[in-house]
HTML snippet that shows the backbone in 3Dmol.js (N, CA, C, O; Angstrom):
<script src="https://3Dmol.org/build/3Dmol-min.js"></script>
<div id="view" style="width:600px;height:400px;position:relative"></div>
<script>
const pdb = `
ATOM      1  N   MET A   1      -5.326  -2.715  -7.159  1.00  0.00           N
ATOM      2  CA  MET A   1      -5.685  -3.093  -5.870  1.00  0.00           C
ATOM      3  C   MET A   1      -7.176  -3.311  -5.761  1.00  0.00           C
ATOM      4  O   MET A   1      -7.953  -2.788  -6.560  1.00  0.00           O
ATOM      5  N   GLY A   2      -7.563  -4.071  -4.787  1.00  0.00           N
ATOM      6  CA  GLY A   2      -9.070  -4.423  -4.641  1.00  0.00           C
ATOM      7  C   GLY A   2      -9.858  -3.277  -4.116  1.00  0.00           C
ATOM      8  O   GLY A   2      -9.319  -2.195  -3.885  1.00  0.00           O
ATOM      9  N   ALA A   3     -11.121  -3.494  -3.924  1.00  0.00           N
ATOM     10  CA  ALA A   3     -12.066  -2.499  -3.553  1.00  0.00           C
ATOM     11  C   ALA A   3     -12.025  -2.321  -2.030  1.00  0.00           C
ATOM     12  O   ALA A   3     -12.564  -1.326  -1.545  1.00  0.00           O
ATOM     13  N   PHE A   4     -11.424  -3.217  -1.251  1.00  0.00           N
ATOM     14  CA  PHE A   4     -11.418  -3.175   0.164  1.00  0.00           C
ATOM     15  C   PHE A   4      -9.982  -3.092   0.733  1.00  0.00           C
ATOM     16  O   PHE A   4      -9.018  -3.535   0.109  1.00  0.00           O
ATOM     17  N   ASP A   5      -9.887  -2.515   1.924  1.00  0.00           N
ATOM     18  CA  ASP A   5      -8.624  -2.488   2.625  1.00  0.00           C
ATOM     19  C   ASP A   5      -8.260  -3.915   3.009  1.00  0.00           C
ATOM     20  O   ASP A   5      -9.157  -4.682   3.359  1.00  0.00           O
ATOM     21  N   VAL A   6      -7.024  -4.302   2.965  1.00  0.00           N
ATOM     22  CA  VAL A   6      -6.575  -5.561   3.477  1.00  0.00           C
ATOM     23  C   VAL A   6      -5.476  -5.431   4.469  1.00  0.00           C
ATOM     24  O   VAL A   6      -4.697  -4.480   4.416  1.00  0.00           O
ATOM     25  N   GLY A   7      -5.391  -6.373   5.383  1.00  0.00           N
ATOM     26  CA  GLY A   7      -4.396  -6.220   6.385  1.00  0.00           C
ATOM     27  C   GLY A   7      -4.219  -7.428   7.207  1.00  0.00           C
ATOM     28  O   GLY A   7      -4.827  -8.460   6.927  1.00  0.00           O
ATOM     29  N   CYS A   8      -3.406  -7.347   8.221  1.00  0.00           N
ATOM     30  CA  CYS A   8      -3.077  -8.390   9.145  1.00  0.00           C
ATOM     31  C   CYS A   8      -3.462  -7.922  10.533  1.00  0.00           C
ATOM     32  O   CYS A   8      -2.704  -7.157  11.129  1.00  0.00           O
ATOM     33  N   GLY A   9      -4.536  -8.313  11.057  1.00  0.00           N
ATOM     34  CA  GLY A   9      -4.951  -7.931  12.408  1.00  0.00           C
ATOM     35  C   GLY A   9      -6.001  -6.813  12.335  1.00  0.00           C
ATOM     36  O   GLY A   9      -6.097  -6.091  11.342  1.00  0.00           O
ATOM     37  N   PRO A  10      -6.769  -6.694  13.397  1.00  0.00           N
ATOM     38  CA  PRO A  10      -7.897  -5.663  13.467  1.00  0.00           C
ATOM     39  C   PRO A  10      -7.302  -4.320  13.757  1.00  0.00           C
ATOM     40  O   PRO A  10      -6.112  -4.164  14.031  1.00  0.00           O
ATOM     41  N   LEU A  11      -8.207  -3.337  13.681  1.00  0.00           N
ATOM     42  CA  LEU A  11      -7.887  -2.001  14.110  1.00  0.00           C
ATOM     43  C   LEU A  11      -8.444  -1.775  15.476  1.00  0.00           C
ATOM     44  O   LEU A  11      -9.435  -2.406  15.842  1.00  0.00           O
ATOM     45  N   SER A  12      -7.835  -0.876  16.270  1.00  0.00           N
ATOM     46  CA  SER A  12      -8.298  -0.470  17.584  1.00  0.00           C
ATOM     47  C   SER A  12      -8.622   0.979  17.483  1.00  0.00           C
ATOM     48  O   SER A  12      -7.872   1.746  16.881  1.00  0.00           O
ATOM     49  N   LEU A  13      -9.785   1.394  18.090  1.00  0.00           N
ATOM     50  CA  LEU A  13     -10.171   2.757  18.153  1.00  0.00           C
ATOM     51  C   LEU A  13      -9.965   3.264  19.492  1.00  0.00           C
ATOM     52  O   LEU A  13     -10.573   2.757  20.435  1.00  0.00           O
ATOM     53  N   ILE A  14      -9.091   4.300  19.667  1.00  0.00           N
ATOM     54  CA  ILE A  14      -8.766   4.859  20.918  1.00  0.00           C
ATOM     55  C   ILE A  14      -9.155   6.374  20.730  1.00  0.00           C
ATOM     56  O   ILE A  14      -8.468   7.129  20.043  1.00  0.00           O
ATOM     57  N   GLY A  15     -10.227   6.746  21.342  1.00  0.00           N
ATOM     58  CA  GLY A  15     -10.766   8.120  21.151  1.00  0.00           C
ATOM     59  C   GLY A  15     -11.136   8.251  19.720  1.00  0.00           C
ATOM     60  O   GLY A  15     -11.933   7.485  19.178  1.00  0.00           O
ATOM     61  N   GLU A  16     -10.534   9.247  19.109  1.00  0.00           N
ATOM     62  CA  GLU A  16     -10.801   9.435  17.631  1.00  0.00           C
ATOM     63  C   GLU A  16      -9.685   8.934  16.743  1.00  0.00           C
ATOM     64  O   GLU A  16      -9.668   9.171  15.535  1.00  0.00           O
ATOM     65  N   ILE A  17      -8.694   8.192  17.409  1.00  0.00           N
ATOM     66  CA  ILE A  17      -7.519   7.798  16.631  1.00  0.00           C
ATOM     67  C   ILE A  17      -7.629   6.266  16.386  1.00  0.00           C
ATOM     68  O   ILE A  17      -7.840   5.483  17.312  1.00  0.00           O
ATOM     69  N   VAL A  18      -7.476   5.880  15.094  1.00  0.00           N
ATOM     70  CA  VAL A  18      -7.496   4.475  14.743  1.00  0.00           C
ATOM     71  C   VAL A  18      -6.077   3.958  14.734  1.00  0.00           C
ATOM     72  O   VAL A  18      -5.234   4.529  14.042  1.00  0.00           O
ATOM     73  N   ILE A  19      -5.770   2.893  15.476  1.00  0.00           N
ATOM     74  CA  ILE A  19      -4.420   2.353  15.586  1.00  0.00           C
ATOM     75  C   ILE A  19      -4.505   0.899  15.046  1.00  0.00           C
ATOM     76  O   ILE A  19      -5.255   0.056  15.538  1.00  0.00           O
ATOM     77  N   PRO A  20      -3.694   0.678  14.017  1.00  0.00           N
ATOM     78  CA  PRO A  20      -3.684  -0.787  13.519  1.00  0.00           C
ATOM     79  C   PRO A  20      -3.007  -1.733  14.569  1.00  0.00           C
ATOM     80  O   PRO A  20      -2.085  -1.302  15.262  1.00  0.00           O
ATOM     81  N   THR A  21      -3.420  -2.911  14.678  1.00  0.00           N
ATOM     82  CA  THR A  21      -2.757  -3.849  15.527  1.00  0.00           C
ATOM     83  C   THR A  21      -1.926  -4.834  14.740  1.00  0.00           C
ATOM     84  O   THR A  21      -1.417  -5.808  15.295  1.00  0.00           O
ATOM     85  N   GLY A  22      -1.786  -4.591  13.464  1.00  0.00           N
ATOM     86  CA  GLY A  22      -0.921  -5.372  12.558  1.00  0.00           C
ATOM     87  C   GLY A  22      -0.505  -4.354  11.439  1.00  0.00           C
ATOM     88  O   GLY A  22       0.129  -3.335  11.714  1.00  0.00           O
ATOM     89  N   PHE A  23      -0.876  -4.665  10.220  1.00  0.00           N
ATOM     90  CA  PHE A  23      -0.654  -3.784   9.085  1.00  0.00           C
ATOM     91  C   PHE A  23      -1.999  -3.696   8.329  1.00  0.00           C
ATOM     92  O   PHE A  23      -2.836  -4.597   8.379  1.00  0.00           O
ATOM     93  N   VAL A  24      -2.148  -2.594   7.650  1.00  0.00           N
ATOM     94  CA  VAL A  24      -3.342  -2.343   6.860  1.00  0.00           C
ATOM     95  C   VAL A  24      -2.895  -1.710   5.491  1.00  0.00           C
ATOM     96  O   VAL A  24      -2.199  -0.695   5.457  1.00  0.00           O
ATOM     97  N   LEU A  25      -3.304  -2.324   4.435  1.00  0.00           N
ATOM     98  CA  LEU A  25      -3.040  -1.758   3.106  1.00  0.00           C
ATOM     99  C   LEU A  25      -4.407  -1.208   2.585  1.00  0.00           C
ATOM    100  O   LEU A  25      -5.341  -1.964   2.317  1.00  0.00           O
ATOM    101  N   HIS A  26      -4.473   0.144   2.458  1.00  0.00           N
ATOM    102  CA  HIS A  26      -5.664   0.748   2.118  1.00  0.00           C
ATOM    103  C   HIS A  26      -5.840   0.831   0.549  1.00  0.00           C
ATOM    104  O   HIS A  26      -4.873   0.670  -0.195  1.00  0.00           O
ATOM    105  N   GLN A  27      -7.053   1.078   0.099  1.00  0.00           N
ATOM    106  CA  GLN A  27      -7.353   1.275  -1.262  1.00  0.00           C
ATOM    107  C   GLN A  27      -6.449   2.391  -1.911  1.00  0.00           C
ATOM    108  O   GLN A  27      -6.288   3.476  -1.353  1.00  0.00           O
ATOM    109  N   ASN A  28      -5.893   2.087  -3.062  1.00  0.00           N
ATOM    110  CA  ASN A  28      -5.098   3.205  -3.749  1.00  0.00           C
ATOM    111  C   ASN A  28      -6.101   4.243  -4.300  1.00  0.00           C
ATOM    112  O   ASN A  28      -7.284   3.973  -4.511  1.00  0.00           O
ATOM    113  N   TYR A  29      -5.550   5.422  -4.513  1.00  0.00           N
ATOM    114  CA  TYR A  29      -6.377   6.415  -5.159  1.00  0.00           C
ATOM    115  C   TYR A  29      -5.520   7.316  -6.058  1.00  0.00           C
ATOM    116  O   TYR A  29      -4.342   7.478  -5.738  1.00  0.00           O
ATOM    117  N   PRO A  30      -5.985   7.892  -7.107  1.00  0.00           N
ATOM    118  CA  PRO A  30      -7.210   7.436  -7.781  1.00  0.00           C
ATOM    119  C   PRO A  30      -7.150   6.014  -8.331  1.00  0.00           C
ATOM    120  O   PRO A  30      -6.061   5.473  -8.521  1.00  0.00           O
ATOM    121  N   ASN A  31      -8.257   5.429  -8.578  1.00  0.00           N
ATOM    122  CA  ASN A  31      -8.227   4.056  -9.157  1.00  0.00           C
ATOM    123  C   ASN A  31      -9.490   3.960  -9.981  1.00  0.00           C
ATOM    124  O   ASN A  31     -10.577   4.014  -9.405  1.00  0.00           O
ATOM    125  N   PRO A  32      -9.416   3.821 -11.295  1.00  0.00           N
ATOM    126  CA  PRO A  32      -8.207   3.688 -12.142  1.00  0.00           C
ATOM    127  C   PRO A  32      -7.366   4.913 -12.104  1.00  0.00           C
ATOM    128  O   PRO A  32      -7.856   5.966 -11.694  1.00  0.00           O
ATOM    129  N   PHE A  33      -6.091   4.843 -12.518  1.00  0.00           N
ATOM    130  CA  PHE A  33      -5.158   5.957 -12.513  1.00  0.00           C
ATOM    131  C   PHE A  33      -4.429   6.046 -13.846  1.00  0.00           C
ATOM    132  O   PHE A  33      -4.357   5.106 -14.639  1.00  0.00           O
ATOM    133  N   ASN A  34      -3.883   7.273 -14.035  1.00  0.00           N
ATOM    134  CA  ASN A  34      -3.082   7.443 -15.245  1.00  0.00           C
ATOM    135  C   ASN A  34      -2.283   8.777 -15.091  1.00  0.00           C
ATOM    136  O   ASN A  34      -2.899   9.830 -15.255  1.00  0.00           O
ATOM    137  N   PRO A  35      -1.034   8.800 -14.804  1.00  0.00           N
ATOM    138  CA  PRO A  35      -0.099   7.630 -14.699  1.00  0.00           C
ATOM    139  C   PRO A  35       0.278   7.433 -13.220  1.00  0.00           C
ATOM    140  O   PRO A  35       1.012   6.491 -12.921  1.00  0.00           O
ATOM    141  N   THR A  36      -0.181   8.261 -12.297  1.00  0.00           N
ATOM    142  CA  THR A  36       0.176   8.103 -10.844  1.00  0.00           C
ATOM    143  C   THR A  36      -0.912   7.656  -9.939  1.00  0.00           C
ATOM    144  O   THR A  36      -2.068   8.002 -10.184  1.00  0.00           O
ATOM    145  N   THR A  37      -0.638   6.928  -8.929  1.00  0.00           N
ATOM    146  CA  THR A  37      -1.605   6.598  -7.864  1.00  0.00           C
ATOM    147  C   THR A  37      -0.895   6.640  -6.530  1.00  0.00           C
ATOM    148  O   THR A  37       0.318   6.446  -6.455  1.00  0.00           O
ATOM    149  N   THR A  38      -1.680   6.903  -5.440  1.00  0.00           N
ATOM    150  CA  THR A  38      -1.164   7.006  -4.128  1.00  0.00           C
ATOM    151  C   THR A  38      -1.599   5.664  -3.408  1.00  0.00           C
ATOM    152  O   THR A  38      -2.742   5.207  -3.428  1.00  0.00           O
ATOM    153  N   ILE A  39      -0.537   5.120  -2.788  1.00  0.00           N
ATOM    154  CA  ILE A  39      -0.735   3.883  -1.997  1.00  0.00           C
ATOM    155  C   ILE A  39      -0.576   4.187  -0.573  1.00  0.00           C
ATOM    156  O   ILE A  39       0.491   4.645  -0.164  1.00  0.00           O
ATOM    157  N   ARG A  40      -1.610   3.954   0.245  1.00  0.00           N
ATOM    158  CA  ARG A  40      -1.531   4.263   1.645  1.00  0.00           C
ATOM    159  C   ARG A  40      -1.487   2.944   2.446  1.00  0.00           C
ATOM    160  O   ARG A  40      -2.102   1.952   2.055  1.00  0.00           O
ATOM    161  N   PHE A  41      -0.768   2.953   3.545  1.00  0.00           N
ATOM    162  CA  PHE A  41      -0.763   1.805   4.460  1.00  0.00           C
ATOM    163  C   PHE A  41      -0.439   2.246   5.879  1.00  0.00           C
ATOM    164  O   PHE A  41       0.103   3.327   6.110  1.00  0.00           O
ATOM    165  N   SER A  42      -0.787   1.376   6.822  1.00  0.00           N
ATOM    166  CA  SER A  42      -0.612   1.639   8.228  1.00  0.00           C
ATOM    167  C   SER A  42       0.180   0.525   8.842  1.00  0.00           C
ATOM    168  O   SER A  42       0.045  -0.636   8.456  1.00  0.00           O
ATOM    169  N   LEU A  43       1.031   0.884   9.824  1.00  0.00           N
ATOM    170  CA  LEU A  43       1.834  -0.066  10.532  1.00  0.00           C
ATOM    171  C   LEU A  43       1.599   0.021  12.041  1.00  0.00           C
ATOM    172  O   LEU A  43       1.488   1.131  12.561  1.00  0.00           O
ATOM    173  N   SER A  44       1.519  -1.085  12.761  1.00  0.00           N
ATOM    174  CA  SER A  44       1.262  -1.030  14.194  1.00  0.00           C
ATOM    175  C   SER A  44       2.527  -0.811  15.004  1.00  0.00           C
ATOM    176  O   SER A  44       2.474  -0.436  16.176  1.00  0.00           O
ATOM    177  N   SER A  45       3.689  -1.055  14.353  1.00  0.00           N
ATOM    178  CA  SER A  45       4.947  -0.925  15.020  1.00  0.00           C
ATOM    179  C   SER A  45       6.041  -0.681  13.966  1.00  0.00           C
ATOM    180  O   SER A  45       5.822  -0.861  12.768  1.00  0.00           O
ATOM    181  N   THR A  46       7.195  -0.278  14.436  1.00  0.00           N
ATOM    182  CA  THR A  46       8.341  -0.151  13.545  1.00  0.00           C
ATOM    183  C   THR A  46       8.710  -1.492  13.102  1.00  0.00           C
ATOM    184  O   THR A  46       8.929  -2.393  13.912  1.00  0.00           O
ATOM    185  N   GLN A  47       8.790  -1.658  11.762  1.00  0.00           N
ATOM    186  CA  GLN A  47       9.036  -2.981  11.214  1.00  0.00           C
ATOM    187  C   GLN A  47       9.616  -2.879   9.838  1.00  0.00           C
ATOM    188  O   GLN A  47       9.455  -1.855   9.175  1.00  0.00           O
ATOM    189  N   SER A  48      10.310  -3.947   9.372  1.00  0.00           N
ATOM    190  CA  SER A  48      10.851  -4.052   8.038  1.00  0.00           C
ATOM    191  C   SER A  48       9.636  -4.045   7.073  1.00  0.00           C
ATOM    192  O   SER A  48       8.676  -4.784   7.290  1.00  0.00           O
ATOM    193  N   SER A  49       9.677  -3.253   6.063  1.00  0.00           N
ATOM    194  CA  SER A  49       8.487  -3.066   5.201  1.00  0.00           C
ATOM    195  C   SER A  49       8.947  -3.180   3.748  1.00  0.00           C
ATOM    196  O   SER A  49      10.052  -2.780   3.385  1.00  0.00           O
ATOM    197  N   GLN A  50       8.040  -3.750   2.924  1.00  0.00           N
ATOM    198  CA  GLN A  50       8.246  -3.773   1.496  1.00  0.00           C
ATOM    199  C   GLN A  50       6.890  -3.488   0.822  1.00  0.00           C
ATOM    200  O   GLN A  50       5.856  -4.062   1.164  1.00  0.00           O
ATOM    201  N   ILE A  51       6.957  -2.569  -0.153  1.00  0.00           N
ATOM    202  CA  ILE A  51       5.826  -2.322  -1.013  1.00  0.00           C
ATOM    203  C   ILE A  51       6.312  -2.629  -2.429  1.00  0.00           C
ATOM    204  O   ILE A  51       7.196  -1.936  -2.935  1.00  0.00           O
ATOM    205  N   GLN A  52       5.769  -3.625  -3.062  1.00  0.00           N
ATOM    206  CA  GLN A  52       6.097  -4.081  -4.384  1.00  0.00           C
ATOM    207  C   GLN A  52       4.926  -4.059  -5.312  1.00  0.00           C
ATOM    208  O   GLN A  52       3.782  -4.270  -4.912  1.00  0.00           O
ATOM    209  N   ILE A  53       5.235  -3.793  -6.599  1.00  0.00           N
ATOM    210  CA  ILE A  53       4.142  -3.796  -7.604  1.00  0.00           C
ATOM    211  C   ILE A  53       4.422  -5.016  -8.562  1.00  0.00           C
ATOM    212  O   ILE A  53       5.548  -5.262  -8.995  1.00  0.00           O
ATOM    213  N   PHE A  54       3.298  -5.758  -8.854  1.00  0.00           N
ATOM    214  CA  PHE A  54       3.380  -6.877  -9.703  1.00  0.00           C
ATOM    215  C   PHE A  54       2.346  -6.675 -10.853  1.00  0.00           C
ATOM    216  O   PHE A  54       1.296  -6.065 -10.653  1.00  0.00           O
ATOM    217  N   ASP A  55       2.664  -7.188 -12.021  1.00  0.00           N
ATOM    218  CA  ASP A  55       1.742  -7.131 -13.139  1.00  0.00           C
ATOM    219  C   ASP A  55       0.791  -8.350 -13.048  1.00  0.00           C
ATOM    220  O   ASP A  55       0.903  -9.178 -12.144  1.00  0.00           O
ATOM    221  N   ILE A  56      -0.135  -8.427 -14.005  1.00  0.00           N
ATOM    222  CA  ILE A  56      -1.120  -9.483 -13.935  1.00  0.00           C
ATOM    223  C   ILE A  56      -0.591 -10.886 -14.121  1.00  0.00           C
ATOM    224  O   ILE A  56      -1.294 -11.853 -13.830  1.00  0.00           O
ATOM    225  N   THR A  57       0.615 -11.016 -14.593  1.00  0.00           N
ATOM    226  CA  THR A  57       1.272 -12.352 -14.677  1.00  0.00           C
ATOM    227  C   THR A  57       2.057 -12.720 -13.486  1.00  0.00           C
ATOM    228  O   THR A  57       2.639 -13.803 -13.415  1.00  0.00           O
ATOM    229  N   GLY A  58       2.087 -11.774 -12.480  1.00  0.00           N
ATOM    230  CA  GLY A  58       2.872 -12.066 -11.295  1.00  0.00           C
ATOM    231  C   GLY A  58       4.283 -11.650 -11.328  1.00  0.00           C
ATOM    232  O   GLY A  58       5.022 -11.912 -10.379  1.00  0.00           O
ATOM    233  N   ARG A  59       4.718 -10.984 -12.417  1.00  0.00           N
ATOM    234  CA  ARG A  59       6.070 -10.494 -12.564  1.00  0.00           C
ATOM    235  C   ARG A  59       6.220  -9.274 -11.693  1.00  0.00           C
ATOM    236  O   ARG A  59       5.345  -8.408 -11.668  1.00  0.00           O
ATOM    237  N   LEU A  60       7.370  -9.197 -10.949  1.00  0.00           N
ATOM    238  CA  LEU A  60       7.638  -8.030 -10.195  1.00  0.00           C
ATOM    239  C   LEU A  60       7.994  -6.894 -11.129  1.00  0.00           C
ATOM    240  O   LEU A  60       8.881  -7.022 -11.973  1.00  0.00           O
ATOM    241  N   VAL A  61       7.309  -5.806 -10.975  1.00  0.00           N
ATOM    242  CA  VAL A  61       7.485  -4.620 -11.822  1.00  0.00           C
ATOM    243  C   VAL A  61       8.405  -3.647 -11.226  1.00  0.00           C
ATOM    244  O   VAL A  61       9.308  -3.134 -11.888  1.00  0.00           O
ATOM    245  N   GLU A  62       8.174  -3.354  -9.861  1.00  0.00           N
ATOM    246  CA  GLU A  62       8.954  -2.391  -9.180  1.00  0.00           C
ATOM    247  C   GLU A  62       8.823  -2.530  -7.657  1.00  0.00           C
ATOM    248  O   GLU A  62       7.758  -2.870  -7.141  1.00  0.00           O
ATOM    249  N   THR A  63       9.896  -2.266  -6.970  1.00  0.00           N
ATOM    250  CA  THR A  63       9.918  -2.241  -5.519  1.00  0.00           C
ATOM    251  C   THR A  63       9.923  -0.834  -5.147  1.00  0.00           C
ATOM    252  O   THR A  63      10.870  -0.114  -5.462  1.00  0.00           O
ATOM    253  N   LEU A  64       8.871  -0.378  -4.462  1.00  0.00           N
ATOM    254  CA  LEU A  64       8.732   1.047  -4.059  1.00  0.00           C
ATOM    255  C   LEU A  64       9.409   1.320  -2.679  1.00  0.00           C
ATOM    256  O   LEU A  64      10.016   2.370  -2.471  1.00  0.00           O
ATOM    257  N   ILE A  65       9.284   0.362  -1.770  1.00  0.00           N
ATOM    258  CA  ILE A  65       9.850   0.472  -0.368  1.00  0.00           C
ATOM    259  C   ILE A  65      10.429  -0.851  -0.080  1.00  0.00           C
ATOM    260  O   ILE A  65       9.891  -1.900  -0.434  1.00  0.00           O
ATOM    261  N   ASP A  66      11.589  -0.776   0.599  1.00  0.00           N
ATOM    262  CA  ASP A  66      12.278  -2.008   1.125  1.00  0.00           C
ATOM    263  C   ASP A  66      13.155  -1.498   2.235  1.00  0.00           C
ATOM    264  O   ASP A  66      14.375  -1.432   2.082  1.00  0.00           O
ATOM    265  N   GLU A  67      12.566  -1.140   3.335  1.00  0.00           N
ATOM    266  CA  GLU A  67      13.285  -0.604   4.506  1.00  0.00           C
ATOM    267  C   GLU A  67      12.433  -0.605   5.737  1.00  0.00           C
ATOM    268  O   GLU A  67      11.211  -0.723   5.657  1.00  0.00           O
ATOM    269  N   PRO A  68      13.086  -0.469   6.910  1.00  0.00           N
ATOM    270  CA  PRO A  68      12.213  -0.336   8.092  1.00  0.00           C
ATOM    271  C   PRO A  68      11.483   0.936   8.128  1.00  0.00           C
ATOM    272  O   PRO A  68      12.029   1.969   7.741  1.00  0.00           O
ATOM    273  N   LEU A  69      10.221   0.920   8.594  1.00  0.00           N
ATOM    274  CA  LEU A  69       9.414   2.103   8.674  1.00  0.00           C
ATOM    275  C   LEU A  69       8.850   2.186  10.071  1.00  0.00           C
ATOM    276  O   LEU A  69       8.723   1.168  10.751  1.00  0.00           O
ATOM    277  N   THR A  70       8.510   3.387  10.511  1.00  0.00           N
ATOM    278  CA  THR A  70       7.958   3.588  11.917  1.00  0.00           C
ATOM    279  C   THR A  70       6.470   3.275  11.948  1.00  0.00           C
ATOM    280  O   THR A  70       5.823   3.142  10.910  1.00  0.00           O
ATOM    281  N   GLN A  71       5.947   3.162  13.152  1.00  0.00           N
ATOM    282  CA  GLN A  71       4.546   2.931  13.324  1.00  0.00           C
ATOM    283  C   GLN A  71       3.789   4.123  12.779  1.00  0.00           C
ATOM    284  O   GLN A  71       4.274   5.254  12.806  1.00  0.00           O
ATOM    285  N   GLY A  72       2.534   3.838  12.258  1.00  0.00           N
ATOM    286  CA  GLY A  72       1.638   4.887  11.842  1.00  0.00           C
ATOM    287  C   GLY A  72       1.221   4.740  10.415  1.00  0.00           C
ATOM    288  O   GLY A  72       1.352   3.682   9.800  1.00  0.00           O
ATOM    289  N   GLU A  73       0.701   5.864   9.889  1.00  0.00           N
ATOM    290  CA  GLU A  73       0.153   5.936   8.535  1.00  0.00           C
ATOM    291  C   GLU A  73       1.290   6.378   7.601  1.00  0.00           C
ATOM    292  O   GLU A  73       2.078   7.266   7.926  1.00  0.00           O
ATOM    293  N   HIS A  74       1.347   5.731   6.439  1.00  0.00           N
ATOM    294  CA  HIS A  74       2.330   6.078   5.439  1.00  0.00           C
ATOM    295  C   HIS A  74       1.645   6.045   4.068  1.00  0.00           C
ATOM    296  O   HIS A  74       0.609   5.411   3.870  1.00  0.00           O
ATOM    297  N   GLU A  75       2.282   6.762   3.135  1.00  0.00           N
ATOM    298  CA  GLU A  75       1.766   6.748   1.759  1.00  0.00           C
ATOM    299  C   GLU A  75       2.959   7.011   0.855  1.00  0.00           C
ATOM    300  O   GLU A  75       3.933   7.671   1.216  1.00  0.00           O
ATOM    301  N   ILE A  76       2.818   6.438  -0.374  1.00  0.00           N
ATOM    302  CA  ILE A  76       3.805   6.576  -1.404  1.00  0.00           C
ATOM    303  C   ILE A  76       3.036   6.683  -2.731  1.00  0.00           C
ATOM    304  O   ILE A  76       2.021   6.030  -2.973  1.00  0.00           O
ATOM    305  N   VAL A  77       3.609   7.568  -3.571  1.00  0.00           N
ATOM    306  CA  VAL A  77       3.021   7.755  -4.916  1.00  0.00           C
ATOM    307  C   VAL A  77       3.779   6.887  -5.933  1.00  0.00           C
ATOM    308  O   VAL A  77       5.006   6.950  -6.011  1.00  0.00           O
ATOM    309  N   TRP A  78       3.068   6.102  -6.685  1.00  0.00           N
ATOM    310  CA  TRP A  78       3.670   5.289  -7.747  1.00  0.00           C
ATOM    311  C   TRP A  78       3.426   5.953  -9.105  1.00  0.00           C
ATOM    312  O   TRP A  78       2.265   6.149  -9.465  1.00  0.00           O
ATOM    313  N   ASN A  79       4.435   6.303  -9.861  1.00  0.00           N
ATOM    314  CA  ASN A  79       4.373   6.774 -11.164  1.00  0.00           C
ATOM    315  C   ASN A  79       4.572   5.652 -12.108  1.00  0.00           C
ATOM    316  O   ASN A  79       5.689   5.162 -12.272  1.00  0.00           O
ATOM    317  N   ALA A  80       3.473   5.213 -12.761  1.00  0.00           N
ATOM    318  CA  ALA A  80       3.516   4.089 -13.698  1.00  0.00           C
ATOM    319  C   ALA A  80       3.636   4.530 -15.141  1.00  0.00           C
ATOM    320  O   ALA A  80       3.284   3.770 -16.043  1.00  0.00           O
ATOM    321  N   GLY A  81       4.127   5.742 -15.386  1.00  0.00           N
ATOM    322  CA  GLY A  81       4.234   6.329 -16.694  1.00  0.00           C
ATOM    323  C   GLY A  81       5.064   5.551 -17.604  1.00  0.00           C
ATOM    324  O   GLY A  81       4.875   5.671 -18.814  1.00  0.00           O
ATOM    325  N   SER A  82       6.026   4.711 -17.127  1.00  0.00           N
ATOM    326  CA  SER A  82       6.882   3.899 -17.937  1.00  0.00           C
ATOM    327  C   SER A  82       6.341   2.470 -18.172  1.00  0.00           C
ATOM    328  O   SER A  82       6.988   1.638 -18.808  1.00  0.00           O
ATOM    329  N   GLN A  83       5.125   2.219 -17.634  1.00  0.00           N
ATOM    330  CA  GLN A  83       4.571   0.894 -17.674  1.00  0.00           C
ATOM    331  C   GLN A  83       3.428   0.841 -18.702  1.00  0.00           C
ATOM    332  O   GLN A  83       2.802   1.874 -18.940  1.00  0.00           O
ATOM    333  N   PRO A  84       3.140  -0.254 -19.292  1.00  0.00           N
ATOM    334  CA  PRO A  84       1.961  -0.323 -20.188  1.00  0.00           C
ATOM    335  C   PRO A  84       0.671  -0.302 -19.372  1.00  0.00           C
ATOM    336  O   PRO A  84       0.671  -0.614 -18.182  1.00  0.00           O
ATOM    337  N   SER A  85      -0.455   0.080 -20.047  1.00  0.00           N
ATOM    338  CA  SER A  85      -1.725   0.002 -19.357  1.00  0.00           C
ATOM    339  C   SER A  85      -1.993  -1.408 -18.958  1.00  0.00           C
ATOM    340  O   SER A  85      -1.580  -2.327 -19.666  1.00  0.00           O
ATOM    341  N   GLY A  86      -2.687  -1.639 -17.820  1.00  0.00           N
ATOM    342  CA  GLY A  86      -2.965  -2.963 -17.419  1.00  0.00           C
ATOM    343  C   GLY A  86      -3.442  -2.978 -15.944  1.00  0.00           C
ATOM    344  O   GLY A  86      -3.712  -1.941 -15.338  1.00  0.00           O
ATOM    345  N   VAL A  87      -3.526  -4.161 -15.428  1.00  0.00           N
ATOM    346  CA  VAL A  87      -3.831  -4.377 -13.984  1.00  0.00           C
ATOM    347  C   VAL A  87      -2.587  -4.690 -13.221  1.00  0.00           C
ATOM    348  O   VAL A  87      -1.764  -5.509 -13.631  1.00  0.00           O
ATOM    349  N   TYR A  88      -2.458  -4.005 -12.072  1.00  0.00           N
ATOM    350  CA  TYR A  88      -1.291  -4.194 -11.208  1.00  0.00           C
ATOM    351  C   TYR A  88      -1.737  -4.487  -9.802  1.00  0.00           C
ATOM    352  O   TYR A  88      -2.816  -4.090  -9.363  1.00  0.00           O
ATOM    353  N   PHE A  89      -0.884  -5.185  -9.120  1.00  0.00           N
ATOM    354  CA  PHE A  89      -1.190  -5.649  -7.731  1.00  0.00           C
ATOM    355  C   PHE A  89      -0.022  -5.045  -6.807  1.00  0.00           C
ATOM    356  O   PHE A  89       1.138  -4.941  -7.205  1.00  0.00           O
ATOM    357  N   VAL A  90      -0.436  -4.677  -5.591  1.00  0.00           N
ATOM    358  CA  VAL A  90       0.517  -4.154  -4.558  1.00  0.00           C
ATOM    359  C   VAL A  90       0.708  -5.218  -3.560  1.00  0.00           C
ATOM    360  O   VAL A  90       1.453  -5.035  -2.598  1.00  0.00           O
TER     361      VAL A  90
END
`;
const viewer = $3Dmol.createViewer("view");
viewer.addModel(pdb, "pdb");
viewer.setStyle({}, {cartoon: {color: "spectrum"}});
viewer.zoomTo();
viewer.render();
</script>
């Protein structure tokens, strides 16, 4: 994943709470990783969600999430222990 958060839509700040107005995919951590990394993302509403991992050639490696998720902050840990070393995209 890149060095910056990516998403669809800006964030709104209400008091001390940040609320996404679309979706936000945050930087994974740790990065680089071996063999696990945590992927964080935020949703502005309950919606159908997919988190997929692709290798450098664009081949789908694994689908981590493929289901409706509720509004708010989410995270999932990807264990890449069965994958070769390399660059992966979420």
